[in-house]
C-alpha positions as CSV (number, residue, x, y, z in Angstrom):
1,X,132.6,63.1,68.5
2,X,132.9,65.2,71.7
3,X,134.8,68.2,71.3
4,X,135.9,71.0,73.7
5,X,135.9,70.7,76.9
6,X,134.5,73.2,79.2
7,X,133.4,75.1,76.3
8,X,130.1,76.4,77.8
9,X,129.5,79.5,75.8
10,X,127.7,82.3,77.4
11,X,126.0,82.2,80.8
12,X,123.1,80.8,80.3
13,X,124.0,78.2,78.2
14,X,126.4,77.2,81.2
15,X,123.7,77.4,83.2
16,X,121.4,75.0,81.2
17,X,124.3,72.5,80.4
18,X,125.2,72.5,84.5
19,X,121.7,71.9,85.4
20,X,120.1,69.8,82.2
21,X,123.6,67.7,82.6
22,X,123.1,67.0,86.3
23,X,119.3,66.1,85.6
24,X,120.3,63.3,83.2
25,X,123.1,62.7,84.9
26,X,121.2,61.8,88.0
27,X,118.4,60.3,85.9
28,X,120.4,57.5,84.4
29,X,122.3,56.4,87.9
30,X,118.6,56.5,89.3
31,X,117.4,54.3,86.9
32,X,120.6,51.9,87.1
33,X,120.1,51.4,90.6
34,X,116.5,51.1,90.3
35,X,116.8,48.2,87.8
36,X,119.6,46.6,89.7
37,X,116.6,46.3,92.6
38,X,114.2,45.4,90.4
39,X,112.9,41.2,90.9
40,X,112.9,40.3,87.0
41,X,111.1,37.0,87.6
42,X,108.2,38.9,89.3
43,X,107.9,41.7,86.3
44,X,104.1,41.4,85.4
45,X,103.3,45.2,84.0
46,X,105.1,48.0,83.0
47,X,105.1,49.4,86.8
48,X,106.4,46.5,88.3
49,X,106.6,46.1,91.8
50,X,106.9,49.1,94.1
51,X,108.9,47.8,97.2
52,X,112.0,49.3,96.4
53,X,114.4,51.4,98.2
54,X,113.5,55.1,96.0
55,X,109.8,53.8,96.6
56,X,107.0,53.8,94.3
57,X,108.8,56.5,91.2
58,X,111.9,54.1,91.5
59,X,109.4,51.3,90.1
60,X,107.3,53.3,87.6
61,X,110.6,54.2,86.1
62,X,112.4,50.6,86.8
63,X,109.7,49.0,85.5
64,X,108.8,51.0,82.6
65,X,111.9,50.9,81.1
66,X,112.2,47.0,81.3
67,X,108.5,46.8,80.2
68,X,110.4,48.8,76.8
69,X,113.6,47.7,76.2
70,X,114.1,44.7,78.8
71,X,117.9,44.5,80.5
72,X,118.9,46.8,77.5
73,X,117.3,49.2,79.9
74,X,120.8,49.6,81.6
75,X,122.7,50.4,78.4
76,X,120.2,53.1,78.4
77,X,120.3,54.1,81.9
78,X,124.0,54.0,81.3
79,X,123.6,56.4,78.4
80,X,121.3,58.6,80.2
81,X,124.6,59.4,82.8
82,X,126.8,59.2,80.0
83,X,124.9,62.4,78.2
84,X,124.4,64.0,81.5
85,X,128.2,63.7,82.5
86,X,129.5,65.4,79.5
87,X,127.0,68.3,79.6
88,X,128.1,69.0,83.2
89,X,131.7,69.0,82.0
90,X,131.0,71.1,79.1
91,X,131.7,69.2,76.3
92,X,130.2,69.5,72.9
93,X,128.2,66.2,71.8
94,X,127.4,66.4,68.3
95,X,124.1,64.6,67.1
96,X,122.7,64.3,70.8
97,X,119.4,64.0,69.8
98,X,120.1,61.4,66.8
99,X,122.0,59.3,69.3
100,X,119.3,59.0,71.8
101,X,117.5,57.7,68.9
102,X,119.7,55.1,67.9
103,X,120.4,54.2,71.9
104,X,116.5,53.4,72.2
105,X,116.2,51.3,68.8
106,X,119.4,49.7,69.0
107,X,118.0,47.7,71.5
108,X,116.0,45.6,69.5
109,X,119.5,44.1,67.8
110,X,120.5,43.7,71.2
111,X,117.3,41.8,72.4
112,X,118.3,39.6,69.3
113,X,121.1,38.7,70.4
114,X,119.7,37.8,73.7
115,X,117.1,35.7,72.4
116,X,119.8,33.7,69.5
117,X,122.0,33.0,72.3
118,X,119.5,31.6,74.6
119,X,121.3,34.1,77.5
120,X,117.7,35.4,78.2
121,X,114.4,34.6,76.1
122,X,111.9,36.5,78.5
123,X,112.8,39.8,79.3
124,X,113.6,41.1,75.9
125,X,110.8,44.4,76.4
126,X,107.8,45.0,74.4
127,X,109.2,46.8,71.7
128,X,111.5,43.9,70.5
129,X,108.5,41.3,70.9
130,X,106.1,43.3,69.2
131,X,108.1,43.8,65.8
132,X,109.3,40.3,65.8
133,X,105.3,39.3,65.8
134,X,105.2,42.1,63.3
135,X,108.1,40.7,61.1
136,X,107.3,36.7,61.6
137,X,104.1,37.5,60.0
138,X,104.9,39.3,57.7
139,X,107.5,37.2,56.4
140,X,104.4,34.4,56.8
141,X,102.1,36.3,54.8
142,X,104.6,36.4,52.0
143,X,105.2,32.7,52.1
144,X,109.0,33.2,52.1
145,X,110.3,29.5,53.3
146,X,113.7,30.5,53.9
147,X,113.2,32.8,57.0
148,X,112.2,29.6,59.0
149,X,116.0,28.2,58.6
150,X,118.5,28.3,61.1
151,X,120.7,29.6,59.2
152,X,118.4,32.7,58.0
153,X,117.8,33.5,61.8
154,X,121.9,33.3,63.3
155,X,123.0,34.9,60.5
156,X,119.9,37.7,60.9
157,X,121.5,37.5,64.3
158,X,124.9,38.5,63.9
159,X,124.3,40.7,61.6
160,X,122.5,42.2,64.9
161,X,125.4,41.9,66.9
162,X,127.9,43.6,64.4
163,X,125.0,46.7,63.8
164,X,124.9,46.7,67.7
165,X,128.7,47.1,68.1
166,X,128.6,50.0,65.6
167,X,125.9,51.9,66.9
168,X,127.5,51.6,70.5
169,X,131.0,52.6,69.3
170,X,129.1,55.8,67.9
171,X,126.5,57.2,70.3
172,X,129.5,56.7,73.1
173,X,132.3,57.7,70.7
174,X,135.0,55.2,71.1
175,X,137.3,54.6,68.6
176,X,138.4,50.7,67.3
177,X,142.0,52.3,67.4
178,X,141.5,52.4,71.4
179,X,141.1,48.4,71.7
180,X,143.9,47.1,69.9
181,X,145.4,46.2,73.1
182,X,142.7,45.2,75.2
183,X,141.2,42.5,71.7
184,X,137.6,43.3,73.6
185,X,136.0,43.1,70.3
186,X,137.7,39.9,68.9
187,X,137.1,38.4,72.3
188,X,133.3,39.6,71.8
189,X,133.4,38.1,68.4
190,X,134.9,35.0,69.3
191,X,132.3,34.2,71.7
192,X,129.3,35.0,69.8
193,X,130.7,33.1,66.8
194,X,131.0,30.1,69.2
195,X,127.3,30.5,70.4
196,X,125.7,30.5,67.6
197,X,127.7,28.4,65.1
198,X,127.6,25.5,67.9
199,X,124.0,25.1,67.6
200,X,123.9,25.3,63.8
């Protein structure tokens, strides 16, 4: 939860928040812009190509994040900008390190949704791919046949969707009451429901 806008504390804390906030804000925007200029189809290594507006560092940054998180890197970049802007404006962000951890780990749920809905199968990132490989081997070793069913696979994806929504609502301090008029959550749930059950 974010409380107390423009509450910087002492002068040193003011400088710290302003400087760190600007750095995080600039890095987040830089990351989003760099990924937007990354040719995903030609990404073959963590470092990617160096043919970007910002040169080698842009390629290094965007390629590394895409290699780790896939297209979820956009969300990661937006979160960096969000935290930076909040710090710059003097907001107090509770559990900030825990929220960073949640953003990074929630990439697994996001990429599971991409694979399940056939929106993106190739750019899920090495974190998701490695975890998927480990989990499949674990289930195979213990001969858990039910995990091979379509129902289990898509039920897992549906669970991933709701967990992802909860995580994003928490880290970005979004209240469910804000969506009553927008019906955003209802539309997202309906879309994902149709994508899943039309193929079962």
